[in-house]
C-alpha positions in Angstrom: 34.7 100.9 -70.6 38.1 102.9 -72.3 41.1 101.4 -71.4 42.7 102.7 -68.4 46.0 102.6 -67.1 46.9 99.8 -64.7 50.5 99.0 -62.7 51.0 95.0 -63.6 53.9 93.1 -64.5 54.0 90.2 -67.8 56.3 87.4 -67.9 57.8 86.6 -71.3 61.1 85.5 -72.9 63.8 88.4 -73.5 65.6 87.8 -76.4 68.7 89.7 -77.7 68.6 89.6 -81.7 71.4 92.4 -82.1 73.4 94.3 -80.1 72.1 96.7 -78.0 68.9 95.1 -79.0 66.3 93.5 -77.8 62.7 91.9 -78.2 60.3 90.4 -75.4 58.2 87.6 -75.9 55.2 87.4 -74.3 54.5 84.6 -72.1 51.2 82.4 -73.0 47.9 82.9 -71.2 48.1 79.6 -69.8 51.5 77.4 -69.5 49.5 74.4 -68.4 50.4 72.5 -71.7 53.9 71.8 -73.3 54.9 74.2 -76.0 53.8 72.9 -79.2 56.1 71.6 -81.9 55.6 74.4 -84.2 55.6 78.0 -83.2 54.7 80.9 -85.2 55.1 84.1 -84.1 53.4 87.4 -84.5 55.8 90.3 -84.2 54.8 93.8 -82.9 56.2 97.1 -84.4 54.0 100.1 -82.5 54.1 103.9 -83.7 55.9 106.8 -82.3 56.9 107.2 -78.8 55.9 103.5 -78.3 58.2 101.0 -76.1 57.3 97.8 -74.7 53.7 97.4 -73.8 52.8 101.0 -74.3 50.2 99.7 -76.9 46.9 99.2 -74.9 46.0 96.1 -76.7 49.5 94.0 -77.2 49.1 92.2 -73.5 45.3 91.3 -74.4 46.2 90.4 -77.7 49.2 88.1 -76.8 47.2 86.4 -74.2 44.5 85.5 -77.0 46.4 84.3 -79.2 46.4 80.4 -79.9 48.9 77.8 -78.3 51.0 77.7 -81.5 51.4 81.3 -81.5 53.2 84.1 -79.5 53.5 88.1 -79.9 57.2 89.0 -79.8 57.7 93.1 -79.8 61.3 94.4 -80.5 63.2 97.0 -79.3 64.3 99.3 -82.2 66.4 102.4 -82.3 63.4 104.4 -82.7 61.3 103.3 -80.3 60.4 105.4 -77.2 61.9 108.7 -78.0 64.2 107.6 -80.3 62.3 107.9 -83.7 63.2 112.0 -84.5 66.5 110.9 -85.2 65.5 107.8 -87.1 64.1 106.3 -90.1 61.8 103.8 -91.9 64.5 102.2 -93.4 66.8 101.7 -90.2 63.7 100.7 -88.7 63.7 97.6 -91.8 67.3 96.6 -91.2 66.4 96.1 -87.8 63.2 94.2 -87.9 64.8 92.4 -90.6 67.6 91.3 -88.4 64.8 90.4 -85.6 63.0 88.5 -87.8 66.3 86.4 -88.7 66.9 85.8 -85.2 63.6 84.3 -84.9 63.9 82.2 -88.2 66.6 80.5 -86.6 65.6 79.4 -83.0 61.9 78.6 -85.1 63.1 77.3 -88.5 59.2 76.0 -89.5 57.6 78.8 -87.8 55.5 81.5 -89.9 55.8 85.1 -89.4 53.5 87.7 -89.4 54.3 91.4 -89.4 51.6 93.8 -87.4 52.6 97.1 -87.3 50.2 100.4 -85.2 50.7 103.3 -86.4 54.4 104.5 -87.7 54.9 100.4 -87.5 52.4 100.6 -90.6 54.8 102.7 -92.7 57.4 100.1 -91.5 55.8 97.3 -93.2 55.4 99.2 -96.3 58.8 100.3 -96.4 59.8 96.5 -95.4 57.2 95.4 -98.1 58.3 97.8 -101.3 61.8 99.4 -100.5 65.0 98.0 -102.4 67.9 96.4 -100.3 70.3 99.1 -98.7 73.8 98.7 -98.7 75.4 95.2 -97.6 71.5 94.0 -97.2 71.9 90.7 -98.9 68.3 89.5 -98.5 64.9 90.3 -96.3 63.3 87.1 -95.3 59.9 87.2 -96.3 56.4 87.4 -94.0 53.3 85.1 -94.4 51.6 88.5 -93.8 51.2 91.4 -92.1 48.7 93.4 -90.4 48.4 97.3 -90.8 46.3 99.0 -87.6 46.1 102.5 -86.9 48.1 103.4 -90.5 47.5 107.2 -90.5 48.9 110.6 -92.7 51.4 111.8 -90.6 51.4 114.8 -92.7 47.7 115.4 -92.3 48.0 114.5 -88.8 50.5 117.2 -87.7 48.5 119.7 -90.1 45.6 119.0 -87.6 47.9 119.7 -84.4 49.8 122.4 -84.9 49.6 125.9 -86.2 49.6 126.4 -89.7 52.6 128.8 -89.5 55.0 126.7 -87.5 54.1 123.6 -90.0 55.4 126.0 -92.6 58.2 127.9 -91.1 59.5 124.2 -89.5 59.7 122.8 -92.8 61.7 126.3 -94.2 63.7 125.8 -91.4 64.3 121.7 -92.1 65.0 122.2 -95.7 67.7 124.5 -94.8 69.5 122.3 -93.1 69.6 119.7 -95.5 70.5 122.4 -98.2 73.5 122.7 -96.3 74.2 119.2 -95.8 72.9 119.2 -92.3 69.7 116.4 -92.6 70.7 114.5 -89.6 71.5 117.6 -87.5 68.9 118.3 -85.1 66.3 121.0 -85.5 66.9 123.8 -82.5 64.3 124.3 -79.8 63.5 127.4 -80.8 61.9 126.2 -83.9 59.0 125.4 -81.2 59.3 121.4 -82.2 60.2 121.2 -78.4 56.9 120.0 -77.7 57.7 116.8 -78.9 59.9 116.5 -75.8 62.1 114.5 -78.0 65.1 115.8 -80.5 64.0 115.5 -84.3 65.9 116.1 -87.3 65.7 117.5 -90.2 65.8 114.6 -92.4 63.2 113.2 -90.5 60.8 115.9 -89.9 60.4 116.5 -93.7 60.1 112.8 -94.0 57.2 113.0 -91.9 55.6 116.6 -92.9 56.1 115.3 -96.6 55.5 118.9 -98.0 54.6 119.6 -101.6 54.1 119.8 -104.4 55.4 116.5 -104.8 54.9 114.8 -101.1 57.5 112.1 -101.3 58.3 112.4 -98.1 59.7 108.9 -97.3 56.8 108.4 -94.3 54.1 109.3 -96.8 52.5 106.2 -97.2 48.8 106.9 -96.1 48.0 110.6 -97.0 44.2 110.9 -98.2 44.8 113.1 -101.0 47.3 110.9 -103.2 46.3 109.7 -106.4 45.1 105.8 -107.5 47.9 106.3 -109.9 50.2 107.1 -106.8 48.5 104.6 -104.7 49.3 101.9 -107.9 52.9 102.9 -107.2 53.0 101.9 -103.2 49.9 99.5 -102.4 49.3 98.3 -105.6 53.0 96.6 -105.6 52.3 94.7 -102.5 50.8 91.8 -104.8 54.5 91.2 -106.0 55.8 90.3 -102.8 53.0 87.5 -102.3 52.2 88.9 -98.5 48.3 88.8 -97.6 47.2 92.2 -96.0 45.0 92.6 -93.2 44.0 96.4 -93.2 42.4 97.7 -89.6 41.1 101.4 -89.4 39.5 103.2 -87.0 36.1 104.9 -87.4 37.2 106.6 -84.3 40.6 107.7 -84.9 41.6 111.2 -84.0 44.4 112.0 -85.6 42.6 111.7 -89.5 41.1 115.1 -90.1 37.0 115.2 -90.2 37.1 115.4 -94.1 38.6 112.4 -95.0 35.5 109.7 -95.7 37.5 107.0 -94.0 35.8 103.9 -95.6 36.7 105.4 -99.2 39.8 106.1 -98.5 40.6 102.6 -97.3 38.6 101.1 -100.3 41.1 102.6 -102.4 43.7 100.9 -100.8 42.2 97.4 -100.9 41.3 98.1 -104.2 45.0 98.9 -105.6 46.6 95.8 -103.5 43.8 93.7 -105.5 44.8 95.4 -108.6 47.9 94.9 -108.4 47.8 91.3 -107.5 47.6 91.2 -103.9 45.3 89.7 -101.4 43.2 91.5 -99.0 42.1 89.9 -95.7 38.4 89.5 -95.8 38.0 91.3 -92.3 40.2 94.3 -93.5 38.3 97.5 -92.9 37.1 100.1 -90.9 36.1 99.1 -87.1 33.5 101.0 -85.6 34.3 102.5 -82.2 38.1 102.1 -83.0 40.3 104.9 -82.0 43.9 104.9 -83.1 45.0 102.6 -80.0 41.9 101.4 -78.4 43.0 103.6 -76.0 39.2 105.2 -75.5 37.9 102.5 -77.1 34.1 101.0 -75.1 33.6 97.5 -74.7 34.0 95.0 -77.0 35.5 97.1 -79.5 39.3 96.1 -78.6 37.0 92.5 -78.7 36.2 92.8 -82.2 39.8 94.1 -83.5 41.7 90.8 -81.7 39.0 88.8 -82.9 40.2 89.7 -86.6 43.6 89.4 -85.8 43.1 86.0 -84.7 40.8 85.3 -87.6 43.8 86.2 -90.1 46.4 84.6 -88.5 44.5 81.4 -88.6 44.3 82.1 -92.3 47.7 82.5 -92.7 48.2 79.2 -91.0 46.9 77.0 -93.1 47.8 78.7 -96.2 50.3 76.6 -97.8 
């Protein structure tokens, strides 16, 4: 049966990891036994418009974890409706703050970063982007899981009329040319359908216009050459971070012309050609849509099972 929203409550711990920013740690399914001496953390970052528990599988995943793992979901400035005036770089800074906080309270634990949708772009930016001003270091990860990493450029091309795509790009480019990259695009641009303000800079990062297609968020487009993929996926090996890729065979934000198996295969090959580690459970998951909101019985269990096996392998790595 497909997931249906049901009002519910979740118990756990609220961590204040930075001024005005908090993260929620789901309590384990069973609290009968004492907490193990070494706790590991699965840090979950959602996509555009996501906030606490808005992704259908977060609570089931949290309750499926082994007793020595906890799922923690940080609230970022880009959470909920904040994505339109934020950026991947800002996400990375706040994710790093959260990781440093967790490492401070659990110095012996491992941290795996899991991203859903734009959370996958956050993982790529976290691993690959240079240190920002005043950023002294970025904590290494024990592993990373990318679930539902899709191309915003291709997804928005499906959702919006071509004329609106082109006119909105021209408007955003004119704002940037005038030094107004952080200004919000007006309602007259017809982007009000997104129900939140969107800056010129973020719109161009998502739409990633050609011919360069160099938008900050553009990692997962299907038309990239293998040479281009080697400059992104191919560099993951240098971080020594094992990667698991979970891509939905039924992801509704992927155009019909995309060969999903081939595309994910190219990503995996680029990681391996760059000396990186691709988890054996990586690949296209049958029956899985973008966020598992319409997945049939057994699909969420399959996805969660792959995550659990990856965490087990990460835990046993030296």
